[in-house]
C-alpha positions, -999 to 999 in steps of 0.1 A, spaced: -897 880 -930 -860 879 -920 -868 865 -886 -888 837 -902 -859 828 -925 -835 829 -896 -857 806 -875 -860 781 -904 -822 781 -908 -817 774 -871 -842 745 -872 -825 731 -903 -791 733 -885 -804 715 -854 -820 688 -876 -787 682 -895 -767 679 -862 -793 654 -849 -789 633 -881 -751 634 -877 -754 622 -841 -773 591 -853 -799 571 -836 -796 563 -799 -782 528 -793 -800 506 -768 -783 495 -735 -776 458 -731 -768 438 -700 -738 419 -713 -728 388 -693 -707 357 -699 -678 335 -690 -642 336 -703 -626 302 -709 -594 290 -724 -597 277 -760 -577 245 -755 -590 232 -721 -622 252 -716 -611 261 -681 -622 295 -668 -598 324 -672 -599 345 -640 -593 382 -638 -597 389 -675 -599 425 -685 -630 434 -706 -628 469 -720 -651 488 -744 -630 501 -773 -624 539 -774 -637 543 -739 -626 538 -703 -655 516 -694 -654 479 -688 -650 452 -661 -629 423 -649 -640 387 -647 -640 370 -613 -621 340 -602 -645 317 -621 -642 338 -653 -677 353 -650 -684 389 -659 -715 411 -662 -717 448 -671 -738 473 -691 -728 479 -728 -744 493 -759 -754 476 -791 -725 478 -816 -698 482 -789 -665 465 -796 -653 447 -765 -616 439 -760 -607 408 -739 -572 406 -725 -555 383 -699 -520 374 -690 -508 344 -710 -536 348 -737 -539 366 -769 -562 396 -772 -595 392 -789 -624 414 -798 -662 409 -799 -689 432 -813 -722 434 -794 -749 425 -819 -773 452 -830 -803 431 -837 -811 418 -802 -847 412 -793 -840 417 -756 -819 441 -736 -796 414 -723 -770 391 -739 -750 361 -726 -720 343 -742 -690 321 -736 -659 337 -749 -628 317 -756 -592 330 -754 -562 314 -772 -531 308 -752 -501 330 -761 -465 320 -757 -442 349 -747 -405 344 -751 -386 367 -727 -350 377 -733 -322 362 -713 -315 381 -681 -282 376 -663 -283 384 -626 -250 390 -608 -248 397 -571 -216 417 -575 -210 446 -599 -177 433 -612 -156 401 -614 -130 416 -591 -155 421 -563 -167 385 -569 -132 372 -566 -125 391 -534 -158 379 -519 -151 343 -529 -115 343 -515 -127 359 -482 -156 336 -479 -158 321 -444 -174 287 -445 -191 273 -414 -170 244 -401 -194 232 -375 -203 200 -393 -167 193 -400 -156 198 -365 -185 176 -352 -175 148 -376 -138 150 -365 -148 149 -329 -170 119 -334 -142 101 -352 -115 108 -327 -97 78 -312 -108 86 -277 -144 89 -287 -143 57 -307 -127 38 -278 -153 51 -254 -181 41 -277 -166 7 -282 -164 1 -244 -200 12 -239 -214 -6 -269 -231 -39 -261 -221 -69 -282 -241 -77 -312 -256 -111 -321 -225 -123 -339 -202 -115 -310 -226 -130 -285 -227 -162 -306 -189 -165 -309 -186 -159 -271 -212 -186 -263 -195 -211 -287 -161 -204 -271 -175 -210 -236 -191 -243 -248 -158 -254 -263 -141 -246 -230 -166 -266 -209 -162 -296 -233 -124 -293 -230 -125 -292 -192 -151 -319 -189 -139 -347 -165 -109 -327 -152 -100 -297 -130 -111 -263 -144 -84 -240 -156 -74 -209 -137 -89 -176 -152 -58 -156 -144 -48 -159 -181 -83 -155 -195 -85 -121 -212 -123 -121 -212 -124 -126 -174 -99 -97 -170 -120 -74 -192 -151 -82 -171 -132 -77 -139 -119 -42 -150 -153 -32 -162 -169 -42 -129 -142 -24 -110 -147 9 -130 -184 7 -125 -179 4 -87 -193 -31 -83 -167 -38 -56 -174 -8 -34 -188 -14 0 -225 -4 3 -231 18 33 
């Protein structure tokens, strides 16, 4: 009789524990797309975690996700720049799969001001600033290009522009009109002729060809 009573007590205990555990929840293939609430653009790499567990998944670059959950699970959606949101898997599903489009609201995060200094103290900054060696390559190049000798050499090798050629041609026409009907003047006192002579002499135009 005692054994029968003990057996009935054990059966009642197991039944009570089974009732406390509750009914087994069905598995659901949960799929969907995470989008932003304002523009409906996909939110890539969103963390989807089942609450009070270490199970979940991450959406792909197009915001798509798919994983196995249970009916009644609370899902937590989180992404950088968006507010966290929750979703409870329905418990009255007719099929073992569920699809949805989940929207996330943008979140504005104000960060504190951060001052970045390359030197630990003002004294070190002052010493580094006073001992700073600036590269003077551009300055030296500019001074060399603006030197009188360089400017003179460029002026001698620079061909005349349209205005100078026009003035020279007009001067030659005036000279021909002035000398028309008489003897031409001697070019010993003509500065332009002397300049052409010196330039031809420097270029070697009067050297004998071997």
